[in-house]
Each structure stands twice: as structure tokens, then as C-alpha cells.
C-alpha positions in Angstrom: 179.0 137.8 164.7 179.1 134.1 164.5 175.4 133.8 165.3 174.5 136.5 162.9 176.5 134.8 160.1 174.8 131.4 161.0 171.4 133.1 160.4 170.2 134.1 163.9 167.7 136.9 163.2 168.0 138.7 166.4 171.8 138.6 166.3 171.7 140.0 162.7 169.6 143.0 164.0 172.2 143.7 166.7 175.2 143.2 164.5 173.6 145.8 162.2 173.3 148.2 165.0 176.9 147.6 165.9 178.0 148.3 162.3 175.9 151.5 162.1 177.1 153.0 165.3 180.8 152.1 164.7 181.0 150.4 168.1 184.1 148.3 167.3 186.4 150.6 165.4 184.8 154.1 165.8 183.8 154.3 162.3 180.2 153.4 160.9 179.9 151.0 158.1 176.6 151.7 156.5 177.0 148.9 153.8 177.3 146.2 156.2 174.7 147.6 158.6 172.2 147.7 155.8 173.0 144.1 154.8 172.4 142.7 158.4 169.4 144.9 158.9 167.7 143.8 155.6 168.3 140.1 156.5 166.9 140.4 160.0 164.0 142.7 158.8 163.0 140.0 156.3 162.6 137.7 159.3 160.2 140.2 161.1 162.8 141.4 163.8 161.4 144.8 165.2 164.9 146.1 166.1 166.1 145.5 162.5 163.0 147.0 161.0 163.4 150.2 163.1 167.1 150.5 162.3 166.4 150.0 158.6 163.7 152.6 158.6 165.8 155.1 160.5 168.7 154.6 158.0 166.3 155.3 155.0 165.0 158.4 156.9 168.5 159.8 157.7 169.6 159.1 154.1 172.3 156.5 155.1 170.8 153.7 153.2 170.8 155.2 149.7 173.5 156.7 147.4 173.9 160.4 147.7 173.1 162.2 144.5 175.8 164.5 143.4 174.6 168.1 142.6 174.4 168.8 138.9 176.4 171.9 137.7 175.3 174.1 134.9 177.6 174.4 131.9 178.6 177.8 130.7 177.2 180.7 132.7 176.8 180.8 136.5 173.0 181.3 136.0 170.6 178.4 135.4 169.0 178.3 132.1 165.6 179.9 131.5 163.7 176.7 130.7 164.6 175.3 134.1 162.5 178.0 135.7 159.5 178.6 133.5 157.6 180.6 136.2 160.5 183.2 136.2 160.2 185.2 133.1 
């Protein structure tokens, strides 16, 4: 952790993996993992680039969109499905 905070790129990649897997406390911390992965990936560390890409692919690196609910009736409005008339 100390080396990663001092700017060591390889250590930042490994700390990112530790945060992503939840190695220390059993719970993953995607925010910190993303922070360390991005810093190391900017320095061309392959481990961090792979981890960052896999986080984006798994949807762990972006906010999850909440599903929108229709107001009123249980059916969706007609204009939402123009092909179904």
C-alpha cells in the first residue's frame, strides 16, 4: 500500500486487484480498485489495463442504471413500441 501511494505503478496495479477481490476484509471495494487501476493503467501496466477492462466488461466500473417505471397503467405506452400496433 505504501509503495502504491508513493506512485509505484506495478504496486498500484496489485493494490487495485486486492481491492477488487476483497482480499483483506472479504468485501470488494470497486471505487478504490478503479482508482488504483486507472492510475497504473495510465502508466502502461498490463496487469492494471487487464483489470480495468474486465471491470468495465463486468459492469463494476460504472454506475448501474435504475430501471424506469411507467406511471399509471402496468402496460408500457404505445409510443414506446411503434412496431406493435
